[in-house]
C-alpha positions as CSV (number, residue, x, y, z in Angstrom):
1,M,-88.5,-155.1,-14.7
2,K,-84.9,-155.6,-13.7
3,Q,-83.7,-152.6,-11.7
4,S,-80.2,-151.2,-12.4
5,I,-77.7,-151.4,-9.6
6,I,-77.3,-147.6,-9.5
7,N,-81.0,-147.1,-9.0
8,L,-81.2,-149.9,-6.6
9,I,-78.6,-148.2,-4.3
10,L,-79.1,-144.5,-4.8
11,F,-82.9,-144.5,-4.6
12,S,-83.1,-145.9,-1.1
13,D,-81.5,-144.5,2.0
14,R,-82.1,-147.9,3.7
15,R,-80.1,-149.8,1.1
16,K,-77.3,-147.2,1.2
17,D,-77.1,-147.4,5.0
18,L,-77.2,-151.2,4.9
19,L,-74.3,-151.4,2.4
20,L,-72.2,-149.0,4.4
21,L,-73.0,-150.9,7.6
22,L,-71.9,-154.2,6.1
23,R,-68.7,-152.7,4.8
24,E,-67.5,-152.8,8.4
25,E,-68.2,-156.5,8.9
26,P,-70.9,-159.1,8.3
27,R,-74.0,-158.9,10.5
28,D,-76.9,-161.0,11.5
29,I,-80.5,-159.6,11.1
30,D,-80.8,-158.7,14.8
31,T,-77.6,-156.6,14.7
32,I,-78.8,-155.0,11.5
33,K,-82.1,-154.1,13.0
34,E,-80.5,-152.6,16.1
35,L,-77.9,-150.6,14.3
36,L,-80.1,-149.2,11.6
37,N,-83.1,-148.8,14.0
38,V,-85.5,-150.8,11.8
39,D,-87.7,-153.8,12.1
40,A,-87.3,-157.0,10.1
41,G,-90.4,-156.4,8.0
42,S,-89.0,-153.1,6.6
43,I,-85.4,-154.2,6.0
44,Q,-85.9,-157.8,4.7
45,P,-87.2,-156.7,1.3
46,H,-84.2,-154.5,0.8
47,I,-81.9,-157.3,1.7
48,K,-83.6,-159.6,-0.8
49,K,-83.2,-157.1,-3.6
50,M,-79.5,-156.7,-2.9
51,I,-79.0,-160.5,-2.7
52,D,-80.7,-160.8,-6.0
53,A,-78.4,-158.1,-7.4
54,H,-75.4,-160.0,-6.0
55,L,-74.4,-157.1,-3.8
56,I,-75.0,-159.0,-0.5
57,T,-74.4,-162.6,0.4
58,E,-76.0,-164.7,3.1
59,E,-74.4,-167.5,5.0
60,K,-76.1,-169.1,8.1
61,K,-78.3,-166.1,8.5
62,V,-75.4,-163.7,8.5
63,Y,-75.2,-161.1,5.8
64,G,-72.1,-159.6,4.2
65,L,-70.9,-157.8,1.1
66,S,-70.2,-159.8,-2.1
67,E,-67.0,-159.1,-4.0
68,I,-69.0,-156.9,-6.3
69,G,-70.6,-155.2,-3.3
70,K,-67.3,-154.5,-1.7
71,I,-66.0,-152.8,-4.9
72,I,-69.2,-150.7,-5.3
73,V,-69.3,-149.6,-1.6
74,E,-65.6,-148.7,-1.7
75,N,-66.4,-146.2,-4.5
76,L,-69.8,-145.3,-3.2
77,E,-68.7,-143.7,0.1
78,P,-66.7,-140.8,-1.5
79,L,-69.6,-140.0,-3.7
80,L,-72.1,-139.9,-0.8
81,N,-69.6,-137.8,1.2
82,A,-69.2,-135.3,-1.7
83,V,-73.0,-135.0,-2.0
84,E,-73.2,-134.4,1.7
85,V,-70.6,-131.6,1.5
86,F,-72.7,-129.8,-1.1
87,E,-76.1,-130.5,0.4
88,I,-75.4,-129.1,3.9
89,D,-74.6,-125.6,2.6
90,N,-76.0,-125.9,-0.9
91,D,-76.8,-122.1,-1.3
92,Y,-73.2,-121.3,-0.5
93,W,-71.6,-123.7,-2.9
94,K,-73.9,-122.9,-5.9
95,T,-73.2,-119.1,-5.5
96,H,-69.4,-119.2,-5.1
97,D,-66.5,-119.6,-7.5
98,L,-64.9,-123.0,-7.2
99,T,-62.3,-122.5,-10.0
100,P,-59.5,-121.4,-7.6
101,I,-59.6,-125.0,-6.2
102,P,-57.4,-127.1,-8.4
103,D,-59.0,-130.1,-10.1
104,F,-57.1,-132.7,-8.1
105,L,-58.6,-131.3,-4.9
106,L,-62.1,-130.8,-6.4
107,E,-62.1,-134.5,-7.2
108,R,-61.6,-135.1,-3.5
109,I,-64.0,-132.6,-2.2
110,D,-65.6,-135.4,-0.1
111,E,-62.6,-135.1,2.2
112,L,-63.9,-131.8,3.6
113,G,-66.5,-133.9,5.5
114,H,-69.1,-132.0,7.6
115,C,-68.4,-128.3,7.0
116,K,-69.8,-125.5,9.1
117,L,-70.6,-122.1,7.6
118,L,-69.7,-119.2,9.9
119,E,-71.4,-115.9,9.3
120,P,-71.2,-112.8,11.5
121,D,-74.5,-111.5,13.0
122,V,-75.7,-108.0,12.4
123,E,-74.1,-106.7,15.7
124,H,-70.6,-108.0,14.8
125,L,-70.3,-107.6,11.1
126,L,-66.7,-106.4,11.2
127,E,-65.5,-108.8,13.8
128,T,-63.8,-112.2,13.4
129,P,-66.3,-114.9,14.4
130,K,-65.8,-116.1,17.9
131,A,-65.8,-119.8,16.9
132,F,-62.9,-119.1,14.5
133,L,-61.0,-117.0,16.9
134,E,-61.1,-119.5,19.8
135,N,-59.8,-122.3,17.6
136,F,-57.2,-120.1,15.9
137,Q,-55.7,-118.8,19.2
138,S,-55.5,-122.4,20.5
139,S,-53.7,-123.7,17.5
140,K,-50.0,-124.7,17.8
141,E,-49.3,-124.5,14.0
142,V,-50.9,-122.2,11.5
143,L,-50.6,-122.0,7.7
144,T,-52.3,-119.0,6.0
145,F,-52.6,-117.8,2.5
146,V,-54.5,-114.5,2.1
147,S,-55.2,-112.2,-0.8
148,Y,-57.4,-109.6,1.0
149,F,-56.8,-107.4,4.0
150,H,-58.6,-107.8,7.3
151,P,-57.9,-105.0,9.8
152,E,-57.9,-107.4,12.8
153,A,-55.4,-109.8,11.1
154,P,-52.0,-108.0,11.8
155,S,-52.3,-107.9,15.6
156,L,-54.0,-111.4,15.7
157,Y,-51.1,-113.0,13.8
158,A,-48.4,-111.1,15.7
159,D,-50.0,-112.1,19.1
160,I,-50.1,-115.8,18.3
161,A,-46.5,-115.8,17.1
162,E,-45.4,-114.1,20.3
163,N,-47.4,-116.7,22.3
164,G,-45.4,-119.5,20.7
165,T,-47.6,-120.6,17.7
166,K,-45.5,-121.5,14.7
167,Q,-46.9,-120.1,11.5
168,V,-46.3,-119.8,7.8
169,L,-48.0,-116.7,6.5
170,C,-48.2,-115.9,2.8
171,M,-49.8,-112.7,1.5
172,T,-50.3,-111.2,-2.0
173,E,-48.2,-108.2,-2.8
174,S,-51.1,-105.7,-2.2
175,V,-51.8,-107.2,1.2
176,M,-48.2,-107.1,2.2
177,E,-47.9,-103.4,1.1
178,R,-50.8,-102.5,3.3
179,L,-49.5,-104.4,6.2
180,F,-46.2,-102.6,6.2
181,S,-47.6,-99.1,5.4
182,S,-50.7,-99.1,7.7
183,F,-49.5,-101.5,10.5
184,P,-45.7,-101.0,10.8
185,E,-45.6,-102.1,14.4
186,E,-47.4,-105.4,13.8
187,A,-45.4,-105.9,10.6
188,N,-42.2,-105.5,12.6
189,R,-43.3,-107.9,15.3
190,L,-44.2,-110.5,12.7
191,S,-41.1,-110.2,10.5
192,K,-38.7,-110.4,13.5
193,N,-40.4,-113.2,15.3
194,K,-38.7,-116.6,15.0
195,N,-42.0,-118.4,15.0
196,S,-43.2,-116.6,11.8
197,K,-42.1,-117.4,8.3
198,I,-43.5,-114.8,5.9
199,F,-43.9,-115.1,2.1
200,V,-45.1,-112.8,-0.7
201,C,-47.1,-113.9,-3.7
202,R,-46.7,-111.5,-6.6
203,K,-48.9,-113.5,-9.0
204,P,-52.6,-112.8,-9.4
205,V,-54.8,-115.2,-7.4
206,S,-58.5,-115.5,-7.0
207,I,-58.9,-117.2,-3.6
208,P,-59.5,-114.9,-0.6
209,S,-58.0,-117.0,2.2
210,I,-56.9,-120.4,3.3
211,V,-56.2,-121.0,7.0
212,V,-55.1,-124.5,8.1
213,T,-54.0,-125.3,11.6
214,D,-53.6,-128.4,13.7
215,R,-57.2,-127.9,14.8
216,F,-59.2,-126.8,11.7
217,L,-59.4,-125.7,8.1
218,A,-61.0,-122.3,7.3
219,L,-61.7,-121.4,3.7
220,K,-63.1,-118.3,2.0
221,L,-64.2,-118.1,-1.6
222,F,-65.3,-115.3,-3.8
223,E,-68.9,-115.3,-4.9
224,S,-69.5,-116.1,-8.6
225,D,-69.8,-112.4,-9.4
226,G,-66.4,-111.6,-7.8
227,K,-67.8,-110.2,-4.5
228,L,-66.5,-111.2,-1.1
229,R,-68.9,-111.8,1.8
230,D,-67.7,-112.4,5.3
231,Q,-68.5,-116.2,5.3
232,I,-66.0,-118.8,6.4
233,L,-66.3,-122.5,5.7
234,I,-64.9,-124.5,8.7
235,S,-64.0,-128.2,8.8
236,T,-62.2,-130.1,11.6
237,G,-61.8,-133.6,10.2
238,E,-58.4,-135.1,9.8
239,K,-58.9,-135.6,6.0
240,A,-60.1,-132.0,5.7
241,L,-56.9,-130.7,7.4
242,G,-54.8,-132.7,4.9
243,W,-56.9,-131.4,2.0
244,G,-56.4,-127.9,3.2
245,K,-52.7,-128.3,3.5
246,E,-52.5,-129.4,-0.1
247,L,-54.5,-126.4,-1.2
248,F,-52.2,-124.1,0.9
249,W,-49.0,-125.5,-0.6
250,H,-50.5,-125.4,-4.1
251,Y,-50.6,-121.6,-3.7
252,M,-47.3,-121.4,-1.8
253,Q,-45.5,-122.6,-5.0
254,M,-46.1,-119.0,-6.4
255,A,-44.5,-117.3,-3.3
256,E,-41.1,-116.1,-2.3
257,P,-39.7,-115.4,1.2
258,L,-40.1,-111.9,2.7
259,E,-36.4,-111.3,2.9
260,R,-36.1,-111.6,-0.9
261,S,-39.2,-109.7,-1.7
262,G,-37.9,-106.1,-1.3
263,F,-40.3,-105.1,1.5
């Protein structure tokens, strides 16, 4: 029975790996064996199936992608990357609300790449995770949108501004009110520092926080039932940083500068 192309590719890791390998450049069988860590007996049947499906060509014992193969692989990689994003922390993704992420970014979720889920241990439940803190304090530029209040945040943001980090900090109205009422010293340090640009969002939003720096993207989402757990998704890839900046500026469109906000 003739096998469909989609089944031919997706039902075999070997075939997927081979197609992605040949996307880089044509290879002979010895190079394929070495790079995929396989023997000829195990890879040759897969090569034959893909030649028969006109996905791979052979010329003088060198294998490359056909024109059809090139088109398919160009579209296959984002799909595989998106699947990997969800598979790594599947329990997280399936229990959290993705609706605050606009459709144009959900369609490019593959750009997040390999994410790491940070969760505090029992002894440090109320503390900012060390892995986040070290990267945050080493960043030269910071973009933050936040709709919930964390008691460590005021001094943390004031400190990095005074240490020369340029930042754009956007808070919802309730977070801003708490900052100025409960942490007036830190609020004053932030509002007067030339490295800080502070904005207020008065519209209702349903995303807890977005932090994008020149080093990493950190994202918090509400659970599907509206609860917020202290879990942070971290990604450091270049595409992830670009994706995170687009998400940040999407929400910044709803904000106004502090000096015009009445605080």
